[in-house]
C-alpha positions in Angstrom: 11.3 -127.6 37.1 10.5 -124.4 39.0 14.1 -124.1 40.2 15.5 -124.7 36.7 13.2 -122.1 35.2 14.2 -119.6 37.8 17.8 -120.3 37.1 17.3 -119.8 33.4 15.4 -116.6 34.0 18.3 -115.4 36.1 21.0 -116.2 33.6 19.3 -115.0 30.4 19.3 -111.3 31.2 22.9 -111.5 32.3 24.0 -112.8 28.8 22.0 -110.2 27.0 23.4 -107.4 29.2 26.9 -108.7 28.5 26.2 -108.6 24.8 24.9 -105.0 25.1 28.0 -104.1 27.1 30.3 -105.6 24.5 28.6 -103.7 21.7 28.6 -100.5 23.7 32.3 -100.8 24.7 33.2 -101.7 21.0 31.3 -98.6 19.8 33.0 -96.4 22.3 36.4 -97.8 21.3 35.6 -97.1 17.7 34.4 -93.6 18.4 37.2 -92.4 20.7 40.4 -90.8 19.3 43.0 -93.4 18.5 40.4 -96.2 18.4 40.0 -99.1 16.0 38.8 -96.9 13.1 41.7 -94.5 13.3 44.4 -97.2 13.7 44.9 -97.7 9.9 45.3 -94.0 9.3 47.8 -93.8 12.1 49.8 -96.7 10.6 49.7 -95.1 7.2 50.9 -91.7 8.6 53.7 -93.3 10.6 54.8 -95.3 7.6 54.9 -92.2 5.4 56.9 -90.4 8.1 59.3 -93.3 8.4 59.9 -93.5 4.6 60.4 -89.7 4.6 63.2 -90.1 7.1 64.8 -93.3 5.9 64.7 -92.9 2.1 67.2 -90.0 1.9 69.7 -92.0 4.0 69.2 -95.0 1.7 69.8 -92.9 -1.4 73.0 -91.4 0.2 74.1 -94.9 1.1 73.6 -96.3 -2.4 75.2 -93.3 -4.1 78.3 -93.5 -1.9 79.2 -96.8 -3.7 78.7 -95.4 -7.3 81.0 -93.7 -9.7 80.2 -90.3 -11.1 79.2 -91.8 -14.4 76.8 -94.2 -12.8 75.4 -91.4 -10.6 74.4 -89.5 -13.7 72.6 -92.5 -15.2 71.2 -94.1 -12.1 70.9 -91.6 -9.2 68.2 -93.4 -7.2 68.7 -97.1 -7.8 71.1 -99.8 -6.4 74.8 -99.5 -7.5 75.9 -102.0 -10.1 79.0 -102.8 -8.1 79.8 -102.0 -4.5 83.0 -100.0 -4.9 84.8 -98.7 -1.8 87.2 -96.4 -3.6 85.0 -93.4 -2.8 85.4 -94.1 1.0 89.2 -94.4 0.6 89.4 -91.1 -1.2 87.1 -89.3 1.3 89.0 -90.7 4.3 92.5 -89.8 3.1 91.9 -86.5 1.2 89.3 -85.2 3.6 91.1 -86.1 6.8 87.9 -87.4 8.2 89.6 -89.7 10.7 91.2 -86.7 12.4 87.9 -84.8 12.2 86.1 -87.7 14.0 88.7 -87.7 16.7 88.4 -84.0 17.3 84.6 -84.3 17.4 84.9 -87.1 19.9 87.0 -84.9 22.1 84.5 -82.0 21.8 81.5 -84.2 22.5 82.9 -86.0 25.5 84.4 -82.8 27.0 81.2 -80.9 26.5 78.9 -83.6 27.9 81.1 -84.0 31.0 81.1 -80.2 31.5 77.4 -79.9 31.1 76.7 -82.8 33.4 78.8 -81.2 36.2 77.5 -77.6 35.7 73.8 -78.5 35.0 73.7 -81.3 37.6 74.8 -79.0 40.4 72.6 -76.1 39.2 69.5 -78.4 38.8 70.0 -79.9 42.3 70.2 -76.4 43.8 67.1 -75.3 42.1 65.1 -78.4 42.9 66.2 -79.1 46.5 67.9 -76.1 48.1 66.3 -72.9 49.3 67.9 -70.7 46.6 66.8 -67.0 46.6 64.9 -65.9 43.5 64.5 -69.5 42.4 61.8 -68.8 39.9 63.7 -65.8 38.6 66.7 -67.9 37.9 64.6 -70.5 36.1 63.0 -67.7 34.0 66.4 -66.3 33.3 67.6 -69.7 32.0 64.6 -69.9 29.8 65.4 -66.5 28.3 69.0 -67.5 27.8 67.8 -70.5 25.8 65.7 -68.3 23.5 68.4 -65.7 22.8 70.5 -66.3 19.6 74.1 -67.0 20.6 75.3 -65.1 17.5 74.6 -61.8 19.3 77.6 -62.5 21.7 80.0 -63.5 18.9 82.1 -60.3 18.6 82.9 -59.8 22.3 83.4 -63.5 22.7 85.8 -63.7 19.8 88.0 -60.9 21.2 87.9 -62.4 24.7 88.9 -65.8 23.4 91.7 -64.3 21.4 93.1 -62.4 24.4 92.9 -65.5 26.6 94.6 -67.7 24.1 91.6 -69.9 23.6 91.2 -69.2 19.9 91.9 -72.2 17.6 91.8 -74.5 20.7 89.5 -77.4 21.3 89.3 -76.6 25.0 88.1 -73.1 24.2 85.4 -74.5 22.0 84.4 -77.0 24.7 83.9 -74.0 27.1 81.6 -72.3 24.5 79.6 -75.5 23.9 79.3 -76.1 27.7 78.0 -72.6 28.3 75.5 -72.8 25.4 74.0 -76.2 26.4 74.0 -75.9 30.2 70.8 -73.8 30.6 68.7 -76.3 28.6 70.3 -79.3 30.5 69.7 -77.5 33.8 65.9 -77.1 33.2 65.7 -80.7 31.9 67.5 -82.2 34.9 65.5 -80.1 37.3 62.3 -81.9 36.2 63.9 -85.3 37.1 65.2 -84.2 40.5 61.9 -82.5 41.4 60.1 -85.9 40.8 62.3 -87.7 43.3 60.5 -88.1 46.7 61.8 -85.8 49.4 61.6 -88.6 51.9 64.9 -89.8 50.5 66.5 -86.5 51.4 65.2 -86.7 55.0 66.2 -90.3 55.4 69.8 -89.5 54.2 70.0 -86.5 56.6 68.8 -88.7 59.5 71.6 -91.1 58.7 74.1 -88.2 59.0 74.7 -87.4 55.4 75.7 -83.9 54.5 74.3 -81.9 51.5 77.1 -83.0 49.2 76.7 -86.6 50.0 72.9 -86.4 49.5 73.4 -84.7 46.1 76.1 -87.0 44.8 75.1 -90.4 46.3 71.3 -90.2 46.5 69.8 -87.6 44.2 72.0 -87.5 41.2 72.2 -91.3 40.7 68.4 -91.5 40.8 68.3 -88.9 38.1 70.6 -91.0 35.8 67.9 -91.3 33.0 67.9 -87.5 32.9 71.6 -87.3 32.6 71.6 -89.8 29.8 68.9 -87.9 28.0 70.7 -84.5 28.4 74.0 -86.1 27.4 72.6 -87.5 24.2 70.9 -84.3 23.2 74.0 -82.2 23.9 76.3 -84.7 22.3 74.3 -84.7 19.0 74.1 -80.9 19.0 77.9 -80.6 19.5 78.6 -83.2 16.9 76.7 -81.4 14.2 77.5 -77.8 15.3 79.1 -75.7 12.5 78.8 -72.0 13.2 81.2 -71.7 16.2 83.5 -74.4 14.9 84.1 -72.4 11.7 84.8 -69.2 13.5 86.9 -70.4 16.5 88.8 -73.2 14.8 91.2 -72.4 11.9 94.0 -75.1 12.1 93.4 -78.2 10.0 94.6 -80.4 12.8 91.8 -79.1 15.1 88.9 -79.2 12.7 85.9 -81.2 13.9 84.1 -83.5 11.5 81.4 -80.9 10.6 84.0 -78.3 9.5 86.2 -80.9 7.9 83.3 -82.2 5.8 82.4 -78.6 4.8 85.9 -77.9 3.5 86.0 -81.3 1.8 82.6 -80.6 0.1 83.8 -77.2 -1.1 87.0 -78.7 -2.5 85.4 -81.7 -4.2 82.1 -80.3 -5.3 82.0 -82.2 -8.6 83.0 -85.6 -7.1 79.5 -86.5 -6.0 80.2 -90.1 -5.1 83.2 -89.1 -2.9 81.1 -86.4 -1.3 78.3 -88.8 -0.6 80.8 -91.3 0.9 82.2 -88.5 3.2 78.6 -87.6 4.3 77.9 -91.2 5.0 81.1 -91.5 7.1 79.9 -88.4 9.1 76.4 -89.6 9.9 77.2 -93.3 10.7 78.4 -92.5 14.3 75.2 -90.5 14.9 72.9 -93.3 13.7 74.7 -95.9 15.7 74.6 -93.8 18.8 70.9 -93.1 18.5 70.1 -96.7 17.8 71.9 -97.8 20.9 70.4 -95.1 23.1 66.9 -94.6 21.6 65.1 -96.5 24.4 66.8 -94.6 27.2 66.3 -91.4 25.3 62.6 -91.8 24.7 62.0 -93.1 28.3 64.0 -90.2 29.7 62.0 -87.6 27.7 58.7 -89.3 28.7 59.6 -89.5 32.4 60.7 -85.9 32.4 57.4 -84.8 30.8 55.4 -86.7 33.4 57.4 -85.3 36.3 57.6 -81.8 35.0 
């Protein structure tokens, strides 16, 4: 009896302390930011933001299948009949197919150019003993903050004299120069986070600097390249200012400029204009849905390493 009483006296305080610990941990969880009490508010806020982003796209999608008469009577609801005539008119009269092809050339060419230039510059800033390294990084930050429109007049005369006006390759060069500083700073954060022991091991194996950069460092920074490529590609796809100024031939118009001209010529055909806008944004939505996990993980890892 004495042993059993001792055992009960030993176990009872432990149960009570466990209950107090559970109550304390629960109260702490409720009180801290992002705890149980704030979870419903977060869900509501995220739901409102999601609806704010999705509803305009849904309205555009529904209106693309409506006639102008139905748009006047039912601008927000479902279409009475899913008519594809608006898409046929937008595709043929707006030459959106050729615009998508030109935009694909611009996006692929710019992303490759930015990968090459920014990749080499980021590796040099992160791994090599470059003089004035901090000054170069600060210069790139200043270049990002400067408006590109201030260089428009000399750039226009230079491109005209070089024969790069109304040329997709000339526009690719401009886009590459505009996006390389940001991509360099982004890729530098990835390369800085790679352990330097890998450099030393590669040098002990007899690898030169080019082999270390191309076969060791840059492949390990592949999430950074995918993130930079997605950001640059989306920016080039929707860019309008330089495309309007440096491209004049209808055969070289990217999708953004082609849609602008189409919208100006068919202002009163709202259903056709909505169909053209839907054709323009579908590639962007599909690309982001396919790459969103890599994009978010790439930005998160760059923030941790930076």
